[in-house]
N, C-alpha and C positions, 0 to 999 in steps of 0.2 A: 824525443826524450826530454826536450826542454819543458814541455807541458807536464810530464810526469814528475820531473824534478820540482817544478813549482808546486804541484799538488802535495808532494811529500814534504816540501819545506813548509807549506801552510799547515799541514797536520802536525808536524813537529813543533812549529811555533805556537799553535793553539794548545798543544799538550804542555809545552813549557810554561806558558802563561797560566794555564789552569793549575799546574803543580806549584809554581812560584807564588801565586796570589791567593790560592784557596787551600791547598793541602799542605804546603811546606810550613813547618813551625819556625818562625823567625828566631826563636831562642836556641834552636839546635841546628838549623839548616843555614848554610852560608848563602844559598840561592834565595831562600825566603827572606833572610835578613837584608840582602842587597835590594830585592825588589819591593819590599814592603816598608823598609825603614831607611836604608842608606840613600837610595835614589830619591824618594820623596823628601827627605830632610835636606838633601843637597839642593834640589830644585826650589824648595821653600826658602832656603838661605839666599839663593841667587835672585829670586823674586823680591825678597825684602831689600836686597841691595839695589835692584833696578827700579822698583816701584815705591819702596817705602813700606814700613811696617803697617801703617794705617790702612793703605789700600789692600795689602795682603790679608789683613784681618777681615775685610769685606769679602775677599775671594774665598777665604776659609769657610765662610758661611755657605757659599755655593758648593764648596767641596763636600760638605756634609750630605749633599744630595747627589754626589758623583755617581754612585751605583744606579740611582734612579734615572739620571740623565743618560747613562750608558745603556740602561735597559730600554729606554724610549728610542734611543738612536738605533739599536740593533733591531728591536721589534718593529718599529714603524718603518725603518729602512727595508727590512725583509718583506714586510707586507706591501710596501710600495713597489718593489720588484715583482712580487706575485701579481699585483693588480695590473701593472703596466706591461709586463713581459709574459707572465704566465697565463693570464686570462685570455689574451688573443690566441694563444696556442691551444688552450682548452676549447675555445669556441670553434676552432678549425678541426679539432681532433675528433675522430670517430671511435676512439678507444676510451675516452673519458667523457662521461655524460655532462651535458651543459648545466645540469642542476648543481654541479659542484661549484659553479661560480657563485650561486646564491648561498650555498652552504658555507662558502668561504667568508662571506660577509657576516654570517651568524657567528662563526668561530672567531672572527676578528672582534666583534662586539663583546662576546663572552670573555675573550682574552683581556681586553682593556677594562671591561667592567669588573672582572674579578680582581685585577691588579688595583684598580681604584678603590674598591671596597676593602681589600686587604691593607692598603696604605692608610685608610682613614678610620678603620675600626680599632680602637685602643685595646690593649690587653687587660685593662683593669689595673687600678693602682691602689696599693694598700697605704692607708693613712690611719691616724688614731681613730678617726670617725668611721672608716670603712672596714675596719678589722672584722666586725660581725658578719659582713657580707661574704667574706672569703674564708672564714674560719670553719672549714668543714673537712679537713684532713687530719688524721692522727699522726703524731710524731713517732718516727721509727727508732729514734735514739741512736741511729747510725749516721745517716745522711742529714737528718733534721732533728734538732733538739730544741726544747723550749727555752729560748734565750732572747735577748734584745738584739736588734740590728745595730751594729756598732756605728753605723753612719747616721741613720735617722732616729735612733733611740726609741724605736717602737718594737713591740713583740714580733719576732720573726716567725711567721706562720709556717707550718709544714708545707713543703714543696714550693715555697716562695723563694725569691732571690732579689737582692738589690742589683739593679742594672746600672753599671757605671757609665753607659753611654747616655741614657735618658735621665740618669740620676733619680730614678723612682724605684719603689719596691713593687715588684710584679708578682701576682699570685700565680701559682702553678707555672712558673717560668720555664719556657722551653729553650729559646735561644734569641739572640738579636739578629735580625735579618736586614742586611744592608740594602737589598733590592726593594724593601718596603720602607726602609729608614725608620723602623720602630721595633720594639721588643715584641716577641710572640709569647702570649701567656694564656690565661684561662679564658678570657672573653673573646679573643680573636684567633685562637688556634684553628677553629673550624674554617674561618675565612682563609687562613694561610693554606690549609690543606686543600680547600676548593681551588684557590689560585694555582697551587702546584699541580693538582689533578688536571685542570683545564689546559695548562701549558704542556703537560706531558701528552695529552690527547692532541693538542694543536700541532706539536712537532711531529708526532707520529702520523697524523692525517696529512700534514703538509708534505712530509717525506713521500708518502704513498702517492699523493696527487701529482707532485712534480715528477717523480720517477715514472709514473704511468704516462704522463704527458710526453716525456722524452722517449719512452719506449714506443709510444704511438707514432712519434716522428720517424723512428728507425723503421718500423713496419710499413708506414704509409709511403715512405720514400724508397722502400726496398733497399736499404743501405747494406744489408747483409750480402746482397748480390751485385752491388754497385761496383764500378771501377773508378778509382781515384787517380789523380795526377799529382806527381811530386812537383811542388811549386818551384823548386830550384832546378831540378834536372829535366822536368817535363815528362819523365817516364811514367808509364802506366803502373798502378799499384793495385793489386787485388785486395778486396776488403777483408779485414780481420777485426777482432775485437779492439785491438789497440788503435787501429786506424779510425774505426768508428768512434771510439772514445775521444780521440783527438778532434775529430770533426764536430761532434756534439758539443764538446767543451768549448771549442773556439767559436762556434756559431751561436750557441745559447749560453754564453758565459754567465750572465746574471742569474739565470735559472739554475745553472749548475752550482753556482756559489751558494745560493739559498738552500738548494737541496743538500749540499755537503754540510752546511751549518745546521740545518734542522735534523739531519740524520745523526750527527754527533750529539746534539743537544737532547734528542729524544732518548738516547742511551743514557747519558749522564743524568738527566732529570728523572728518567725511569728508575734508575738505581736509587736516587735520592728519595723519590716517591715511595718506593718499596721499603726503604728504611723507615720512613715515617709511618707507613701502614703497619709495619712490624712492631715498632715501639708503641703505637697506639693500641694495638691488639693486646699488649702487655700492660696497658694502663701506665705507661712510662713516658717521660719527657726526654728530650735530647740531653738536657742538663743532668738528669738522673741516670741516663744510660752511661754516660762517660764517667760519672762519679762512681757508679757501681763497678764499672770496669777497673777503676783505680783501686777500689776496695778488694776486688777479686784478685788483682795482681799482688796486693799486700798479703792477702790470705794464703795464696799459693806459695809465695816466698817464705813466709813464716812457718807454714805447714811443712815445707821441705826441710827447713832448718831444724824444726822440732823432731821430725822423723830421723834425721841424721844424728841428732843429739841422743835420741833413744838408743840407736845402734851403738853409739860410743859410750853409753852409760854415764852421760853427763847430766841427765835430768834427775833431779831429786824431787822436790815438791812441785806438783803441777800448778801452774797459775793460769786461770782462765783469761783469755785475751779480752773477753767482754768486760772484765773489771778494769781494764786499762782504757782510760778516756783518750780518744784520739779525735783530732779535728780534721774532717774531710776537706780537701782543698775546695775553695769557692771562687775559682777564677772565672773570667768572662767566657761565654759560650756563644759561638757563631753557628752558621748553617752547617758546617762540617765538624763541629765539636769545639773543644777549647781553642781560643784564638791565640793563646800563648802556652808555653810549656808549664803546666801546673806543678806546684810543689808536690812531690809524691808523698804518700803517707809515710810517716816516720818509720824507719827501720829500727826494730828493737835491737839493742846492743847484743853482741854475741855472748856476753856474760849473762844476759837475761833471756833464758829460754822459756817460752810460753807455749801453751797449747791453744792454738787459734780456733779449735773446734772443727767440726766437719763442714 
């Protein structure tokens, strides 16, 4: 039971970290605020007291690459386990062909190569001189209007956005990716999508390869019909799935750890990849997807209020909502959407009933 408890604890801890650091909104969630603001600011204050502000400022430059360092730690660490623990088992296995050892090297090169390219290809940057290069989208006068960027004082092109992390104006802005430490936009979105696709395939392939290897161990050693001994009492124990799981997890712990990690990541990355394929098929960016969602929420709310006013006989002259100029929120956008709770579209006063249209 101890091993099962550890496995459940690992899954719960992984789920908590994913929620707190990725999905939780720090402006509305106490957990998100604690993990992404309170704890980091407290640690920073302690470091400043211990090391001095100047040394901490040098460390902060390294912190800008924290996600990339963590990525390398996880990916290179996992591949090291596969190479040093998984490959010897594949070589001995009669259920996994030996050519998968060479296929693994190819997948590893593709993995690191796609990450390197995605990290080093820029999204394109809009300046006064480069505006003609990126001015090929029409304004929709809902999300994007013909106006000046309030920060850089240049014309804000349709589908572009000022990125507060890189402090540059990015054409066809999608989101800022911490794993690449750069914004994703018009010129590097294809590289980001290639990077994501390869990592989904890598995790799926790795999950299958490691699971097949361990399944081969079970069959080759005939563990389903084996007799085990209780290490404490010395009593004989007939094999069942729980006993075999304990044996495999204890004897091949590094491989099982990588298998668990890759299986979870293949699901999470697969969902993320499917989302990007979906919005790409709609010719839409992450930034635009969440902004349109905000607009649709506003429309649904005002439509419901207008229909209720019609029933109550409170509507006199209809006012078309399109004649009311509204500023769509332009907050920062990360991999999973707005990184902070965006200001919602203004709710029209109950005294002002408008027809938002169909």
